[in-house]
TORLUM-891120 format. One line per 2 residues: number of its first residue (from 1); their letters; for each residue z, x, y of N, C-alpha, C, CB. Coordinates in steps of 0.02 Angstrom, whole numbers. Each point is the difference from the previous one (the first is absolute). Glycine has a CB too. Layout:
NUM) A) Z,X,Y,Z,X,Y,Z,X,Y,Z,X,Y ~ ...
END
This chain:
1) MV) -149,246,-831,-53,42,24,-40,-33,55,-5,52,-113 ~ -8,-116,104,-39,-36,50,41,-8,64,-64,-61,-91
3) KV) 128,47,83,44,-8,58,2,62,43,68,-80,-65 ~ -68,138,32,2,64,36,-61,5,46,63,54,-95
5) SL) -120,-77,73,-61,3,40,-3,-55,52,-58,51,-98 ~ 84,-109,82,-4,-57,45,51,0,56,-44,-63,-96
7) KP) 103,86,82,55,-6,48,-16,30,69,77,3,-97 ~ -105,58,101,-15,27,67,-53,-41,37,30,113,-44
9) RY) -77,-141,8,-53,-40,32,29,-65,27,-85,51,-76 ~ 133,-79,40,33,-61,23,45,16,60,-3,-48,-117
11) AD) 39,103,113,44,20,55,-39,14,64,80,48,-84 ~ -140,-20,77,-43,14,58,-41,-60,22,-6,117,-38
13) KE) 18,-175,5,-33,-63,15,-76,3,-9,91,-23,80 ~ -113,64,-128,-70,0,-19,-17,-62,-40,-1,126,0
15) ID) 52,-150,-37,-8,-60,-41,59,-46,11,-66,64,-87 ~ 55,-129,76,55,-47,8,32,-15,-69,-57,-51,102
17) KD) 105,8,-102,38,-15,-61,-44,-28,-56,101,-21,71 ~ -146,-25,-54,-44,-29,-50,-48,52,-28,10,-111,57
19) QY) -37,153,-15,-45,53,-23,37,48,-45,-68,-11,105 ~ 130,29,-85,42,44,-41,7,-29,-70,63,39,103
21) TD) -47,-103,-106,9,-33,-64,-64,0,-42,89,-71,52 ~ -144,53,-20,-64,-2,-36,-20,69,-27,-35,-96,73
23) IN) 42,147,-30,-19,68,-21,47,24,-55,-44,24,115 ~ 108,-37,-108,49,21,-50,-18,-29,-68,89,8,88
25) KS) -105,-73,-90,-18,-33,-63,-62,31,-30,52,-106,42 ~ -105,111,-2,-64,22,-28,2,73,-23,-57,-82,74
27) VS) 88,125,-35,3,71,-19,48,9,-59,-25,34,119 ~ 80,-70,-119,47,5,-57,-34,-21,-65,96,-22,78
29) RK) -135,-31,-75,-35,-23,-60,-49,53,-25,13,-118,38 ~ -47,150,9,-47,52,-18,36,58,-34,-75,-33,96
31) LY) 134,51,-70,38,55,-30,27,-20,-69,32,39,115 ~ -12,-101,-123,23,-23,-66,-54,9,-52,77,-83,55
33) EL) -139,71,-35,-56,8,-47,-9,74,-18,-56,-101,49 ~ 69,146,-3,-8,72,-12,56,29,-43,-60,8,108
35) VR) 120,-37,-103,57,25,-37,4,-38,-66,63,31,107 ~ -80,2,-160,-1,-33,-65,70,-13,-27,-109,56,-23
37) DA) 154,-7,33,69,-9,-22,46,39,46,-37,-15,-120 ~ 101,-1,118,49,28,45,10,75,-10,56,-110,2
39) TA) -72,136,-60,10,72,-12,-45,42,44,33,-26,-117 ~ -89,-2,139,-45,37,44,34,17,66,-98,-57,-52
41) LA) 145,15,73,35,11,63,51,56,-4,-18,-120,26 ~ 34,142,-86,48,55,-8,-32,67,18,59,-66,-90
43) NQ) -125,68,88,-37,61,14,-11,5,76,-58,-5,-113 ~ 84,59,144,-3,8,72,-73,3,25,110,60,-3
45) AE) -152,-26,-32,-71,5,20,-33,-69,0,-5,117,-46 ~ 21,-157,-3,-29,-68,-4,27,-43,57,-11,11,-125
47) RE) 75,-5,140,30,-37,56,-34,18,65,110,-6,-60 ~ -123,71,70,-33,22,61,-72,-26,3,72,103,1
49) RL) -106,-104,-57,-68,-27,-2,1,-74,18,-32,85,-88 ~ 78,-122,59,5,-72,14,19,-13,72,31,-19,-119
51) QG) 11,62,148,18,-8,70,-62,11,44,118,38,-23 ~ -159,9,4,-63,11,36,-45,-60,-4,10,121,-23
53) VA) -14,-150,-37,-40,-61,-9,27,-56,45,-28,34,-120 ~ 94,-42,120,32,-51,41,-16,12,74,92,-13,-85
55) ND) -87,75,108,-14,16,70,-73,-18,17,86,92,-4 ~ -132,-74,-39,-71,-14,12,-14,-75,1,-29,109,-55
57) EV) 58,-145,8,-12,-72,-4,30,-36,60,-1,8,-124 ~ 60,14,146,31,-31,59,-44,14,61,116,14,-50
59) AK) -141,46,57,-43,17,58,-62,-44,0,42,119,-2 ~ -73,-128,-57,-59,-43,-5,16,-72,19,-45,75,-90
61) AV) 101,-100,65,20,-69,13,15,-11,74,46,-8,-116 ~ -12,54,147,15,-6,72,-65,1,40,113,57,-17
63) AA) -158,-13,-2,-65,3,34,-38,-66,-8,-4,124,-20 ~ 9,-155,-39,-34,-63,-12,29,-55,45,-23,35,-119
65) FR) 89,-36,126,31,-50,44,-19,12,72,95,-10,-81 ~ -99,72,102,-17,16,69,-72,-19,16,83,93,-3
67) SA) -128,-87,-45,-70,-15,12,-17,-74,-8,-26,115,-39 ~ 74,-154,13,-11,-72,-8,1,-34,68,53,4,-115
69) PA) -92,-57,123,1,-37,63,70,-28,13,-121,-29,-15 ~ 139,24,78,66,-26,20,12,-68,-31,-5,64,107
71) GD) 63,-73,-135,18,-64,-30,-23,-8,-72,-4,-47,113 ~ -35,94,-139,-23,-5,-68,52,31,-46,-121,5,37
73) TT) 155,-48,-75,52,23,-45,-25,2,-72,86,-46,77 ~ -152,37,-86,-26,-2,-68,-27,67,-24,-28,-118,19
75) TD) 38,170,20,-25,66,-19,33,21,-66,-18,31,121 ~ -24,-11,-168,25,23,-65,17,74,7,-69,-86,-63
77) AS) 133,102,68,22,68,12,-4,43,-62,75,-42,88 ~ -94,12,-144,-1,39,-62,-66,34,-14,83,-78,-44
79) D) -133,70,87,-65,32,-12,2,73,11,-54,-102,34
END
C-alpha cells in the first residue's frame, strides 16, 4: 500500500532513495499499528480505507521532507 503511494513520487524525483526508505518505514509502521490482524485486509472496504490512510501519510511525509532545510535528513516523516 505504501509503495503504491511512494512509487510515483520517487519516479517524479520528488523524493530521493533515502527519503523513500524513511517514508516507507514510518508509514508502514503506522499502518501495522492500524491493522490488528490479517483478516481485516480481506475486507475490500477496509483495504480502501487503509490505502487512503497510506496516501495521506505519504503526502504528509513528503511535505515534511520538502519543508525541511536543505541537507537536514533528521526530519521525522512519521508526524
